[in-house]
C-alpha positions in Angstrom: -10.4 19.9 -17.1 -6.8 21.6 -16.6 -7.7 20.3 -12.8 -7.7 16.7 -14.1 -4.5 17.6 -16.2 -2.5 18.9 -13.6 -3.7 15.8 -11.1 -2.1 13.4 -13.7 1.5 15.5 -14.1 1.6 15.3 -10.6 0.8 11.6 -9.9 3.3 11.3 -12.3 6.4 13.0 -11.2 5.5 11.3 -7.1 5.9 8.0 -9.3 10.0 9.0 -9.4 9.9 7.5 -6.1 9.7 4.4 -7.5 12.4 4.2 -9.3 14.5 5.8 -6.7 13.4 2.8 -5.0 14.2 0.1 -7.4 17.9 1.2 -7.8 17.7 1.1 -3.6 16.4 -2.1 -3.7 19.4 -3.2 -6.3 22.3 -1.5 -3.9 20.9 -3.2 -0.8 20.8 -6.9 -2.2 24.5 -5.9 -4.4 26.3 -4.8 -0.9 25.1 -7.5 0.7 26.2 -10.4 -2.0 29.9 -8.5 -2.2 29.5 -8.7 1.7 29.2 -12.4 1.8 32.1 -12.7 -0.4 33.9 -10.8 1.0 32.9 -12.7 4.6 30.9 -15.7 4.8 31.4 -15.8 8.2 29.2 -12.6 8.7 26.1 -14.2 6.7 23.4 -14.0 8.6 24.5 -10.4 10.8 25.0 -9.3 6.9 21.2 -10.4 5.7 19.4 -8.8 9.0 20.7 -5.7 7.8 20.4 -6.5 4.1 16.7 -7.0 5.0 16.3 -3.8 6.9 17.6 -1.8 4.3 15.0 -3.9 2.3 12.0 -2.5 4.6 12.9 1.2 4.7 13.8 1.3 1.6 10.6 -0.1 0.8 8.9 1.9 2.7 9.3 4.7 0.7 8.6 3.4 -2.6 5.0 2.7 -0.7 5.3 6.3 0.2 5.9 7.9 -3.2 2.9 5.5 -4.8 0.6 6.7 -2.1 1.0 10.4 -2.7 0.6 9.3 -6.3 -3.2 7.7 -5.4 -3.9 10.3 -2.6 -3.1 13.3 -5.7 -5.4 10.8 -8.7 -7.9 10.3 -6.1 -8.7 11.9 -3.2 -8.6 15.5 -4.7 
């Protein structure tokens, strides 16, 4: 009983990383919009960098989700 409660608390705490990733993705794309509005000629280069930033930020979210699932179902 206590172990199950600890698993649920740990998994809940591990999902805090998902909120941080959401904020990070929002920051990446807001910076993209701001950069394109300031210099439209760099649109293609800025978009490539934004996709890279999105992928790296999303990877952190997937790692946090993986840890949450590991805590719930693997132990």
